[in-house]
C-alpha positions as CSV (number, residue, x, y, z in Angstrom):
1,M,-14.6,23.7,-17.5
2,I,-14.3,22.4,-21.1
3,V,-11.4,23.6,-23.3
4,Y,-13.2,22.9,-26.6
5,Q,-16.8,21.9,-27.2
6,A,-18.8,21.4,-30.4
7,D,-20.8,18.7,-32.1
8,K,-19.4,16.0,-34.3
9,R,-20.2,18.1,-37.5
10,Q,-18.3,21.2,-36.2
11,F,-15.4,19.1,-34.9
12,L,-14.8,17.5,-38.3
13,R,-15.1,20.9,-40.0
14,D,-12.5,22.3,-37.6
15,H,-10.3,19.3,-38.3
16,D,-10.6,19.5,-42.0
17,D,-10.6,23.3,-42.5
18,E,-8.0,24.2,-39.9
19,D,-5.1,22.6,-38.0
20,I,-7.1,20.9,-35.1
21,D,-4.1,21.3,-32.7
22,D,-4.1,25.0,-33.3
23,V,-7.8,25.2,-32.7
24,I,-7.6,23.3,-29.4
25,H,-4.5,25.3,-28.3
26,R,-6.3,28.6,-29.0
27,H,-9.3,27.5,-26.9
28,Y,-7.0,26.2,-24.1
29,V,-5.2,29.5,-23.8
30,S,-8.5,31.4,-23.8
31,A,-10.0,29.1,-21.2
32,T,-7.0,28.9,-18.8
33,G,-4.8,31.8,-19.6
34,R,-1.8,29.4,-19.9
35,K,0.1,27.8,-22.7
36,V,0.9,24.1,-23.0
37,S,4.0,22.2,-24.1
38,E,4.7,21.3,-27.7
39,A,4.4,17.6,-26.7
40,E,0.8,18.1,-25.7
41,V,0.0,20.1,-28.9
42,R,1.5,17.2,-30.9
43,S,-0.7,14.7,-29.0
44,W,-3.8,16.8,-29.9
45,R,-2.7,16.8,-33.5
46,E,-2.2,13.1,-33.8
47,S,-4.8,11.7,-31.4
48,L,-7.6,14.0,-32.5
49,G,-6.8,13.2,-36.1
50,F,-7.4,9.5,-35.4
51,M,-10.6,10.4,-33.6
52,A,-11.7,12.3,-36.7
53,K,-11.3,9.1,-38.7
54,V,-13.4,7.2,-36.1
55,L,-16.2,9.7,-36.2
56,R,-16.5,9.7,-40.0
57,D,-19.5,7.3,-39.8
58,D,-23.0,8.4,-40.9
59,E,-24.5,6.3,-38.1
60,I,-22.8,8.5,-35.5
61,P,-25.2,11.5,-35.4
62,D,-23.9,14.8,-36.6
63,D,-25.3,16.5,-33.5
64,T,-23.4,14.2,-31.1
65,G,-22.0,16.4,-28.4
66,L,-18.2,16.6,-28.3
67,A,-15.8,17.9,-25.7
68,V,-12.0,18.0,-25.7
69,E,-10.2,18.4,-22.3
70,F,-13.2,18.1,-20.0
71,H,-12.1,19.2,-16.6
72,I,-13.2,16.9,-13.8
73,P,-14.6,19.0,-10.9
74,Q,-12.4,19.4,-7.8
75,S,-9.4,17.8,-9.4
76,S,-6.6,18.6,-11.8
77,K,-7.7,15.8,-14.2
78,R,-9.0,16.3,-17.7
79,I,-10.8,13.8,-19.9
80,D,-9.3,13.7,-23.4
81,M,-12.6,13.4,-25.3
82,T,-16.2,13.1,-24.3
83,L,-19.0,12.2,-26.7
84,T,-22.6,12.8,-25.6
85,G,-26.1,11.9,-26.8
86,Y,-28.9,9.5,-26.1
87,G,-28.8,5.7,-26.2
88,T,-31.2,3.3,-27.8
89,D,-33.3,3.3,-24.6
90,G,-33.4,7.1,-24.6
91,A,-30.9,7.3,-21.7
92,K,-28.6,10.3,-21.6
93,T,-25.0,9.0,-22.2
94,A,-21.5,10.3,-22.2
95,V,-18.7,8.2,-23.8
96,I,-15.3,8.9,-22.2
97,V,-12.3,8.3,-24.4
98,E,-8.8,8.1,-23.0
99,L,-6.3,8.7,-25.8
100,K,-2.7,7.5,-25.8
101,Q,0.0,7.6,-28.4
102,W,1.9,4.6,-26.9
103,D,3.1,1.9,-29.2
104,Q,4.4,-0.6,-26.6
105,V,4.4,-1.3,-22.9
106,K,6.0,-3.8,-20.5
107,P,3.7,-5.7,-18.1
108,T,4.1,-5.6,-14.3
109,A,2.9,-7.8,-11.6
110,K,1.1,-4.9,-9.9
111,D,-2.6,-4.3,-10.2
112,A,-3.5,-2.0,-13.2
113,V,0.1,-0.9,-13.7
114,V,2.2,-1.1,-16.8
115,M,5.6,0.3,-17.7
116,T,6.2,2.5,-20.7
117,Y,8.6,5.1,-22.1
118,L,7.4,8.5,-20.9
119,A,9.2,11.8,-20.4
120,K,12.5,10.3,-21.5
121,A,12.5,7.3,-19.2
122,Q,10.8,4.0,-18.5
123,R,8.1,4.7,-16.0
124,E,5.3,2.8,-14.2
125,V,1.9,4.2,-15.0
126,V,-1.7,3.0,-14.8
127,H,-3.2,1.0,-17.5
128,P,-5.3,3.2,-19.9
129,S,-8.4,1.2,-19.2
130,Y,-7.9,1.7,-15.5
131,Q,-7.4,5.4,-16.1
132,A,-10.6,5.8,-18.2
133,W,-12.6,3.8,-15.6
134,S,-11.2,5.8,-12.7
135,Y,-12.0,9.1,-14.3
136,A,-15.5,8.0,-14.9
137,T,-15.8,6.8,-11.2
138,L,-14.4,10.2,-10.1
139,M,-17.0,12.0,-12.2
140,E,-19.7,9.8,-10.6
141,G,-18.6,10.9,-7.2
142,F,-18.5,14.7,-7.9
143,N,-21.3,15.4,-10.5
144,E,-25.0,15.3,-9.4
145,A,-26.1,14.8,-13.0
146,V,-24.1,11.5,-13.1
147,Y,-24.5,10.5,-9.4
148,D,-28.3,10.7,-9.6
149,G,-28.4,8.4,-12.6
150,G,-29.4,11.1,-15.1
151,I,-26.3,10.6,-17.3
152,Q,-24.6,7.2,-17.9
153,L,-20.9,7.2,-18.3
154,K,-19.3,4.7,-20.7
155,P,-15.4,4.8,-20.5
156,C,-13.0,3.4,-23.0
157,A,-9.3,3.8,-24.1
158,Y,-8.0,4.2,-27.6
159,L,-4.3,3.5,-28.3
160,H,-4.2,4.3,-32.1
161,N,-0.5,3.5,-32.5
162,Y,-0.5,0.2,-30.5
163,A,-0.7,-3.1,-32.3
164,R,-2.4,-5.9,-30.3
165,D,0.3,-7.9,-28.6
166,G,-1.2,-9.8,-25.7
167,V,0.6,-7.4,-23.2
168,I,-1.5,-4.3,-23.1
169,D,-4.5,-6.5,-23.6
170,G,-3.2,-9.3,-21.4
171,A,-5.3,-11.3,-19.0
172,H,-3.7,-9.5,-16.0
173,Y,-5.5,-6.3,-17.0
174,E,-8.8,-8.0,-18.1
175,D,-10.8,-6.8,-15.2
176,Y,-10.2,-3.2,-16.1
177,I,-10.6,-3.8,-19.8
178,Q,-14.0,-5.1,-19.1
179,K,-14.9,-1.9,-17.3
180,A,-13.4,0.3,-20.0
181,P,-12.9,-1.4,-23.3
182,L,-9.5,-1.1,-25.0
183,F,-9.2,-0.2,-28.7
184,L,-5.9,-0.4,-30.5
185,K,-4.2,0.2,-33.9
186,G,-5.7,-0.7,-37.2
187,K,-8.8,-0.5,-39.3
188,D,-10.7,-3.3,-37.5
189,E,-10.0,-1.7,-34.1
190,R,-11.3,1.6,-35.4
191,A,-14.5,-0.1,-36.5
192,K,-14.9,-1.6,-33.1
193,L,-14.5,1.8,-31.4
194,R,-17.1,3.2,-33.8
195,D,-19.5,0.3,-32.9
196,F,-18.9,1.1,-29.2
197,I,-19.8,4.7,-29.7
198,K,-22.8,3.9,-31.8
199,Q,-24.0,1.4,-29.2
200,H,-24.2,4.1,-26.5
201,V,-24.8,7.2,-28.6
202,K,-27.6,6.2,-31.0
203,H,-29.3,9.6,-31.1
204,G,-27.8,13.1,-31.1
205,Q,-29.0,16.3,-29.4
206,G,-25.7,15.8,-27.5
207,A,-25.3,19.5,-26.8
208,D,-28.0,19.3,-24.2
209,V,-26.4,16.3,-22.5
210,L,-23.0,17.9,-22.6
211,F,-24.4,21.1,-21.1
212,E,-26.0,19.2,-18.3
213,L,-22.8,17.3,-17.7
214,S,-20.6,20.3,-17.6
215,S,-23.0,22.5,-15.6
216,G,-24.2,19.8,-13.3
217,R,-24.2,20.8,-9.6
218,I,-21.1,19.6,-7.8
219,R,-21.9,17.2,-5.1
220,P,-20.7,18.0,-1.5
221,S,-17.0,17.2,-1.4
222,K,-16.0,14.0,0.3
223,A,-13.6,14.6,3.2
224,L,-11.3,11.8,4.3
225,A,-12.4,12.0,7.9
226,E,-16.0,11.5,7.0
227,S,-15.2,8.4,5.0
228,L,-12.7,6.8,7.4
229,A,-15.0,4.3,9.0
230,N,-15.9,2.7,5.7
231,L,-12.3,2.8,4.5
232,L,-11.1,1.0,7.6
233,K,-13.8,-1.7,6.9
234,G,-12.3,-2.1,3.4
235,K,-15.1,-0.4,1.6
236,P,-13.9,1.7,-1.4
237,E,-14.5,5.4,-0.7
238,F,-11.9,7.1,-2.9
239,V,-10.8,5.8,-6.3
240,L,-7.0,6.2,-6.6
241,I,-6.1,8.1,-9.7
242,D,-2.9,8.0,-11.8
243,D,0.1,8.6,-9.6
244,Q,-1.9,7.8,-6.5
245,K,-2.5,4.3,-7.8
246,T,1.1,3.7,-9.0
247,V,2.5,4.9,-5.6
248,Y,0.0,2.8,-3.7
249,E,1.0,-0.3,-5.7
250,A,4.7,0.4,-5.3
251,C,4.3,0.6,-1.5
252,R,2.2,-2.6,-1.4
253,A,4.9,-4.4,-3.3
254,A,7.8,-3.0,-1.2
255,A,6.0,-3.8,2.1
256,S,5.3,-7.4,0.9
257,A,9.0,-7.9,-0.1
258,A,10.7,-6.2,2.9
259,A,12.6,-8.4,5.4
260,E,14.9,-7.9,8.3
261,T,17.8,-8.6,6.1
262,K,16.5,-6.3,3.3
263,P,14.6,-3.3,4.9
264,R,12.8,-0.9,2.6
265,V,12.2,2.9,2.9
266,L,9.9,4.8,0.6
267,I,9.8,8.6,0.4
268,I,6.6,10.0,-1.2
269,E,6.6,13.7,-1.8
270,G,3.3,15.5,-2.4
271,G,1.9,19.0,-1.9
272,P,-1.5,19.9,-0.3
273,G,-4.4,17.9,-1.8
274,T,-2.3,15.4,-3.7
275,G,-3.9,12.5,-1.7
276,K,-1.0,11.6,0.7
277,T,-3.4,10.7,3.5
278,V,-5.9,8.9,1.3
279,V,-3.1,6.7,-0.1
280,A,-1.7,6.3,3.4
281,I,-5.0,5.1,4.9
282,N,-5.6,2.8,1.9
283,L,-2.2,1.3,2.4
284,L,-2.9,0.7,6.1
285,V,-6.0,-1.2,5.3
286,A,-4.6,-3.2,2.4
287,L,-1.3,-4.2,4.1
288,T,-3.2,-5.2,7.3
289,K,-5.5,-7.4,5.1
290,L,-2.4,-9.1,3.7
291,G,-1.6,-10.2,7.3
292,L,1.2,-7.7,7.8
293,L,1.7,-6.0,11.2
294,G,1.8,-2.2,11.0
295,K,0.5,1.2,12.0
296,Y,-0.4,4.6,10.7
297,V,1.9,7.2,12.4
298,S,1.5,10.9,12.7
299,K,3.2,13.6,14.8
300,N,0.1,15.9,14.8
301,A,-2.5,14.7,17.3
302,A,-5.4,16.7,15.7
303,P,-6.0,14.4,12.7
304,R,-5.8,11.3,14.9
305,R,-8.3,12.7,17.3
306,V,-10.7,13.7,14.5
307,Y,-10.3,10.2,12.9
308,E,-11.0,8.5,16.3
309,A,-14.1,10.6,16.8
310,K,-15.4,9.8,13.3
311,V,-15.1,6.0,13.8
312,T,-16.6,6.0,17.3
313,G,-19.4,3.5,17.3
314,S,-18.0,1.5,14.4
315,M,-14.7,0.5,15.9
316,R,-13.5,-0.2,19.4
317,R,-11.1,2.4,20.8
318,S,-8.5,-0.4,21.5
319,H,-8.7,-1.4,17.8
320,F,-8.2,2.2,16.7
321,A,-5.2,2.5,19.0
322,N,-3.7,-0.6,17.5
323,M,-3.8,1.0,14.1
324,F,-3.0,4.7,14.8
325,T,-0.2,6.1,16.9
326,G,1.9,9.2,17.5
327,S,5.4,9.5,16.2
328,G,7.0,9.2,19.7
329,A,5.8,5.7,20.2
330,F,9.1,4.0,19.1
331,I,11.6,5.3,21.6
332,N,12.4,1.9,23.2
333,G,11.0,-0.2,20.3
334,T,12.3,-3.6,19.2
335,P,14.1,-3.5,15.9
336,N,11.9,-4.8,13.0
337,A,9.0,-5.2,15.4
338,F,6.6,-4.1,12.6
339,D,6.3,-5.3,9.0
340,F,5.4,-1.7,8.0
341,L,4.9,1.8,9.3
342,V,3.0,4.4,7.3
343,V,4.2,7.8,8.4
344,D,1.9,10.7,7.4
345,E,3.0,14.3,7.5
346,A,6.6,13.1,8.0
347,H,7.8,16.7,7.8
348,R,6.4,17.2,11.3
349,L,8.6,14.6,12.9
350,N,10.7,15.8,15.8
351,E,14.1,14.9,17.0
352,K,13.1,14.1,20.6
353,S,9.9,12.7,22.0
354,G,7.9,13.0,25.2
355,L,6.0,15.8,26.9
356,Y,9.2,17.8,27.5
357,G,11.0,16.8,24.3
358,N,13.7,15.0,26.1
359,L,13.2,11.3,25.3
360,G,14.7,9.1,22.6
361,E,17.3,9.9,20.0
362,N,15.5,10.8,16.7
363,Q,12.0,10.0,15.6
364,V,13.1,9.3,12.0
365,K,15.7,6.9,13.0
366,E,13.5,5.2,15.6
367,I,10.7,4.6,13.0
368,I,13.1,3.2,10.4
369,T,14.6,0.9,13.0
370,A,11.2,-0.3,14.2
371,A,9.9,-1.4,10.7
372,K,11.0,-3.7,7.9
373,C,9.3,-1.2,5.6
374,A,8.9,2.5,6.5
375,I,6.8,4.6,4.2
376,F,7.1,8.4,4.6
377,F,4.7,10.9,3.1
378,I,6.3,14.3,3.1
379,D,5.9,17.9,2.1
380,E,8.9,19.9,3.3
381,D,7.0,23.2,2.7
382,Q,4.6,22.2,5.5
383,R,7.2,22.3,8.2
384,V,5.6,24.8,10.6
385,T,7.7,24.7,13.8
386,L,11.4,24.9,14.5
387,Q,11.1,21.4,16.0
388,D,10.0,19.9,12.7
389,I,13.0,18.0,11.4
390,G,11.5,15.6,9.0
391,S,13.3,16.0,5.7
392,K,14.2,13.8,2.7
393,A,17.9,14.2,3.5
394,L,17.5,13.0,7.1
395,I,15.3,10.0,6.0
396,Q,17.9,9.0,3.4
397,R,20.7,9.3,6.0
398,Y,19.1,7.0,8.5
399,A,17.9,4.6,5.8
400,A,21.5,4.3,4.6
401,E,22.6,3.5,8.2
402,Q,20.1,0.7,8.3
403,G,21.2,-0.6,4.9
404,A,17.6,-0.1,3.6
405,V,16.7,0.1,-0.1
406,V,15.3,3.6,-0.7
407,E,12.7,4.5,-3.3
408,H,11.4,8.0,-4.2
409,F,8.0,8.8,-5.5
410,Q,6.1,12.0,-6.3
411,L,2.4,12.7,-6.0
412,A,1.3,15.5,-8.3
413,S,-2.4,15.0,-9.0
414,Q,-4.3,17.8,-7.3
415,F,-7.6,17.2,-5.4
416,R,-7.7,20.3,-3.2
417,C,-8.1,24.0,-4.0
418,N,-10.7,22.9,-6.7
419,G,-7.9,20.9,-8.4
420,S,-6.1,24.2,-9.2
421,D,-2.4,23.6,-9.7
422,G,-2.3,27.3,-10.7
423,Y,-3.5,28.4,-7.3
424,L,-0.8,26.5,-5.5
425,A,1.9,27.8,-7.8
426,W,0.5,31.3,-7.4
427,L,0.5,30.9,-3.6
428,D,4.2,29.8,-3.6
429,N,5.1,32.9,-5.7
430,T,2.9,35.3,-3.7
431,L,4.3,34.1,-0.3
432,D,7.9,34.3,-1.7
433,I,8.4,30.6,-1.0
434,R,9.7,30.0,-4.5
435,E,9.4,31.9,-7.8
436,T,6.9,30.5,-10.2
437,A,5.4,31.5,-13.5
438,N,2.2,32.5,-11.7
439,P,2.4,36.1,-10.5
440,T,-1.3,36.5,-10.8
441,L,-4.3,34.2,-10.2
442,D,-5.7,34.5,-13.7
443,G,-7.3,31.4,-15.1
444,S,-7.8,29.6,-11.7
445,N,-11.3,28.3,-11.0
446,Y,-10.5,28.3,-7.2
447,E,-12.5,30.8,-5.2
448,F,-10.0,33.2,-3.7
449,R,-11.2,36.5,-2.1
450,V,-9.6,39.3,-0.2
451,F,-11.6,41.1,2.5
452,D,-11.2,44.6,3.9
453,D,-12.9,43.7,7.1
454,P,-12.5,40.6,9.3
455,V,-16.2,40.7,10.3
456,A,-17.2,40.4,6.6
457,L,-14.7,37.5,6.1
458,H,-16.1,35.6,9.1
459,E,-19.7,36.2,8.0
460,A,-18.8,34.9,4.5
461,I,-17.3,31.7,6.0
462,E,-20.3,31.2,8.3
463,A,-22.6,31.5,5.3
464,R,-20.7,28.7,3.6
465,N,-20.7,26.4,6.6
466,T,-23.0,23.9,5.0
467,Q,-22.5,20.4,6.5
468,N,-20.0,21.9,9.0
469,K,-17.3,22.4,6.3
470,A,-16.1,26.0,6.6
471,R,-13.7,27.5,9.2
472,V,-11.7,30.6,10.1
473,V,-8.1,30.3,11.1
474,A,-5.3,32.7,11.9
475,G,-1.6,33.1,12.5
476,Y,-0.8,32.6,16.2
477,C,-0.3,36.3,16.9
478,W,-2.9,36.7,19.7
479,P,-2.7,35.4,23.3
480,W,-5.2,32.7,24.3
481,L,-6.9,34.6,27.1
482,S,-10.1,32.6,27.0
483,K,-8.3,29.4,28.0
484,R,-8.3,30.7,31.6
485,N,-11.1,33.3,31.4
486,P,-13.9,32.0,29.2
487,A,-15.5,35.4,29.2
488,A,-12.5,37.0,27.5
489,Y,-12.0,37.4,23.8
490,D,-8.7,36.4,22.3
491,I,-8.6,38.0,18.8
492,E,-9.7,41.6,18.8
493,I,-9.3,43.6,15.5
494,G,-10.8,47.1,15.4
495,P,-13.9,47.9,17.4
496,T,-16.2,45.2,16.1
497,Y,-14.3,41.9,15.5
498,K,-14.0,39.9,18.7
499,R,-13.5,36.1,18.6
500,R,-12.1,33.3,20.7
501,W,-9.5,30.7,19.9
502,N,-10.4,26.9,19.7
503,L,-13.5,25.7,21.5
504,D,-12.0,22.8,23.6
505,Q,-8.9,23.0,25.7
506,D,-6.5,21.2,23.4
507,G,-8.2,22.1,20.2
508,S,-7.8,18.7,18.6
509,L,-11.5,18.3,17.7
510,W,-12.0,22.0,16.8
511,I,-12.3,21.5,13.1
512,I,-15.3,19.2,13.4
513,A,-17.0,20.7,16.5
514,P,-20.5,21.9,15.3
515,N,-20.2,25.5,16.7
516,S,-16.5,26.0,16.1
517,V,-17.2,28.1,13.0
518,Q,-17.9,30.9,15.5
519,E,-14.3,30.6,16.8
520,V,-10.8,30.8,15.2
521,G,-8.4,27.9,14.7
522,C,-4.7,27.9,14.3
523,I,-2.1,25.8,12.5
524,H,-2.1,23.2,15.2
525,T,-5.8,22.4,14.9
526,C,-6.1,22.2,11.2
527,Q,-2.9,20.8,9.7
528,G,-3.5,17.5,8.0
529,L,-7.2,18.2,7.8
530,E,-9.4,20.0,5.2
531,V,-12.7,21.9,4.9
532,D,-14.6,23.2,1.9
533,Y,-13.9,26.9,2.6
534,I,-11.1,28.3,4.8
535,G,-10.9,31.9,6.0
536,V,-7.4,33.1,6.9
537,I,-6.6,36.1,9.1
538,I,-3.0,37.1,8.4
539,G,-1.5,38.6,11.5
540,P,1.5,41.0,11.9
541,D,4.0,38.1,11.7
542,L,3.7,38.3,7.9
543,L,3.8,41.7,6.2
544,V,4.5,43.2,2.9
545,R,6.9,46.2,2.6
546,N,7.7,47.8,-0.7
547,G,6.2,44.9,-2.6
548,R,8.2,42.2,-0.7
549,I,7.1,39.7,1.9
550,V,8.8,40.2,5.3
551,T,8.3,38.2,8.4
552,N,8.4,39.1,12.1
553,A,8.8,36.3,14.5
554,L,8.4,38.7,17.5
555,A,4.8,39.3,16.4
556,R,3.9,35.7,17.3
557,D,2.3,35.2,20.7
558,R,4.9,34.3,23.3
559,H,3.1,31.1,24.1
560,D,3.3,29.8,20.5
561,K,5.6,26.8,20.6
562,S,6.2,26.9,16.9
563,L,9.2,29.1,17.4
564,K,10.3,27.7,20.7
565,G,14.1,28.1,21.1
566,L,14.4,31.0,18.6
567,K,15.7,33.6,21.1
568,R,18.5,31.3,22.2
569,W,19.3,30.5,18.6
570,M,19.3,34.3,17.8
571,H,22.2,34.7,20.3
572,E,24.2,32.0,18.6
573,D,23.4,32.5,14.9
574,S,21.3,35.6,14.2
575,A,21.2,35.1,10.4
576,G,20.5,31.4,10.6
577,A,17.7,31.9,13.2
578,E,16.0,34.6,11.1
579,E,16.1,32.5,8.0
580,A,14.6,29.5,9.8
581,A,11.8,31.6,11.3
582,D,11.1,33.2,7.9
583,V,10.6,29.7,6.4
584,I,8.3,28.6,9.3
585,I,6.1,31.7,9.1
586,K,5.7,31.5,5.3
587,N,5.0,27.7,5.5
588,T,2.4,28.3,8.2
589,Y,0.4,30.6,6.0
590,R,0.9,28.4,3.0
591,T,-0.5,25.5,5.0
592,L,-3.4,27.6,6.3
593,M,-4.3,28.9,2.9
594,T,-4.4,25.4,1.4
595,R,-6.9,23.8,3.8
596,G,-9.9,24.8,1.7
597,M,-11.0,22.4,-1.1
598,K,-13.3,25.0,-2.8
599,G,-12.1,28.4,-1.6
600,C,-9.9,30.5,0.5
601,F,-10.9,34.0,1.9
602,V,-8.1,36.2,3.3
603,Y,-7.9,39.3,5.6
604,S,-4.7,40.9,6.8
605,T,-4.4,43.2,9.8
606,D,-1.9,45.3,7.8
607,A,-3.2,47.7,5.0
608,E,-0.1,47.3,2.8
609,T,-0.3,43.5,3.0
610,L,-4.0,43.6,2.2
611,A,-3.3,45.7,-0.9
612,Y,-0.6,43.3,-2.0
613,F,-2.9,40.3,-2.0
614,K,-5.6,42.3,-3.8
615,K,-3.2,43.2,-6.5
616,A,-1.7,39.7,-6.8
617,C,-5.1,38.0,-7.4
């Protein structure tokens, strides 16, 4: 998606004859259905005004293609300005311009990170040259027109208010400035940016190149599990973008500085698709390379089993076991035995460990005690069982008991659900998890469909199962009959829909098993993992009555351990138990409905609930 596109001639006309910020705002509302903050409108007014000055050069072709707010596929990121045309050698070229209004920064010792005043506070952010380069790299990974070499990307950064001071352009950032040249305040700098553009866009006809770039076929999405083997070998598979990079560098610095006398705890919050696991795995590799002793920790066995299966043949099982472990491994651990522990899906941590849940004291406490630096990645809205006790408050409490320095970070960049922040906000509103300004799905480029028939939903998912990347899941409302009787069907809806639960006995490898698209998975076999398309069957545990979401814990199958202990709790505190079960059921469907990177298809066994989702989207 492009918010505004034209050629150089039209852009200058729009700038001169109208207020360019109003033009862009009008296009933005038309393209997305949403308004933007006054601060962003001001940034358009000022930065695009400076770009108009840059483009007033007869040697820059009038028919140079121009895009403002070019949306990078499968992400929430937008490129400020893109200029397209043909180079001196006839190659198709796109110049990517990252625009900033900054006038000063402070340096940091971290790679590609500076500190500047942003949103009423001094904050660590990525260097503009790194940002421009990383966006270009992201485009190369997603867009066939770029990946196949048809279009060359030339990134740069333009800070039109920033006078050269040896800080923003210091030697510490030189590697990234080489990759994406930095242009600053002043007439001479403006001339240098003009020369850079003319160097790469010598001939016009940029509309054709821009069309090819914006309509280029999206490459198959890169799932973490598929890339794990190379990541563990230190090969770059995912470029870290914006907040991912700043969080990664902060964690590296904290782990390197932590000591027995000065333990560190980091809490990183992030919703589905914000890159929590990508950052976690990159940290595991980087910190291990620094000679630090540590592990990747997760409560849910399914991701670890999938990761192990994906690295089979490239890594010994013993080596994998030394790097990856479950959350119950620290019951009798030695204090400070590890330099670092990276805890993914920390919201899934339990109080007790062991097969019967009767060992140890508290997994959060045991992890913090075991490591000089404990790094927790958490999304409290993905707590899906009553045993899930991982929370920010609990982590802070045990960190304080250890005398640890605690740091908080937020991951916001969206790389799932086709990069649609709007879809996630809509989902929270629709499931009554929290009220947002997204009562409908207007403006989202995420493929969301509601089906009247489970057979049609399953067929649609099977049709999209290219490269084994589409699956159907459901709420755990049907007994697992086929576990003991392979001939039996588990999920029967109406006279024609008959399917079985997970293919293997524990279900851990279900999401990557070649034939499992024929079956149905549950929360326990897909949490922490992702596919391109997810089909979700909503069972009778989540209903809509009179326009409101209601939950029914009794509709869950009696063997589902997610609500284990609920009946006993009901006798002691009926209201508290009902509220807790309500949260678990809503979180379960939120998690299921955010496993798809490109689309989510939904069917409900209840007619009123089905009508509710149809109306909401």
